[in-house]
Each structure stands twice: as C-alpha cells, then as structure tokens.
C-alpha positions in Angstrom: 10.2 17.4 -8.0 10.2 15.2 -11.2 8.4 16.6 -14.2 4.9 14.8 -14.5 4.9 13.4 -10.8 3.9 16.8 -8.9 2.1 15.0 -6.2 5.6 13.7 -5.0 8.7 15.7 -3.6 11.8 13.9 -3.4 15.0 14.6 -1.3 17.2 14.6 -4.5 16.8 13.7 -7.9 16.8 10.0 -8.9 17.2 9.2 -5.0 13.8 8.3 -4.4 13.9 9.4 -0.8 10.2 10.8 -0.4 9.8 13.8 1.7 6.3 14.7 0.8 3.6 12.7 -0.9 0.4 14.6 -2.0 -3.1 13.1 -2.6 -3.7 13.5 -6.5 -7.1 15.3 -5.4 -5.8 17.2 -2.7 -5.8 20.5 -4.8 -2.4 21.4 -3.5 0.4 22.5 -6.2 3.9 23.0 -5.2 5.7 26.0 -6.7 8.3 25.0 -9.3 11.6 26.4 -9.1 14.5 26.2 -11.3 15.4 23.0 -13.3 18.3 20.8 -11.6 20.6 18.7 -13.0 20.0 14.9 -13.0 22.0 11.9 -14.3 18.7 10.5 -16.0 16.6 11.8 -18.9 13.7 12.9 -16.6 13.6 16.7 -15.8 13.6 17.4 -12.2 12.9 21.0 -10.4 13.5 22.5 -7.3 10.1 23.0 -5.5 8.6 24.8 -2.4 5.5 23.6 -0.8 3.6 25.9 2.0 1.1 24.2 4.0 -0.9 25.9 6.9 -2.7 24.1 9.7 -4.3 24.7 13.4 -2.4 23.3 16.3 -5.2 20.8 16.7 -3.7 19.0 13.8 -0.3 18.7 15.2 0.9 16.7 18.3 3.9 16.9 20.8 4.0 13.2 21.5 5.3 11.5 18.3 5.3 7.8 20.1 2.0 6.8 19.1 2.9 7.7 15.6 6.2 5.7 15.8 4.0 2.6 17.3 1.2 3.0 14.5 4.3 2.8 12.1 5.8 -0.2 13.9 2.4 -2.1 13.6 2.2 -1.6 9.8 
C-alpha cells in the first residue's frame, strides 16, 4: 500500500496492479505492515485487510460478472 493512498492496495510497489479499491467513506482501514523497498521516492507498506460478509453477498456463478464487465 502506498503511503497517502490507503484506499488502494496494489499487487506490488510501483506496478499499479490494483487488488483492492476501498471507498474513501467506507470506514475500512487496512492494517499496515512493514515498509517495503521501492525504486521510487514514495513509501510503500505491506497491508492486511480482513473483510467479513454473509453468503447472500457472494455468488457461485461468475458469468454475470464477466458479462457486466464486457458490457462496460
């Protein structure tokens, strides 16, 4: 996670492969871990995020998700 951008968790420093995007008003705060090396002047940290939900918010069928993505 890049310092100052706590609403986004990336796969690796400076790679901009977004793994998690949190709404700024979500109230969810990732747990910061140790600082990791980066080839930029920005500070990057390991991050941990635990989110709980109910079964009703999950799906077994990803086809509608892919269709919605293709329609964008």
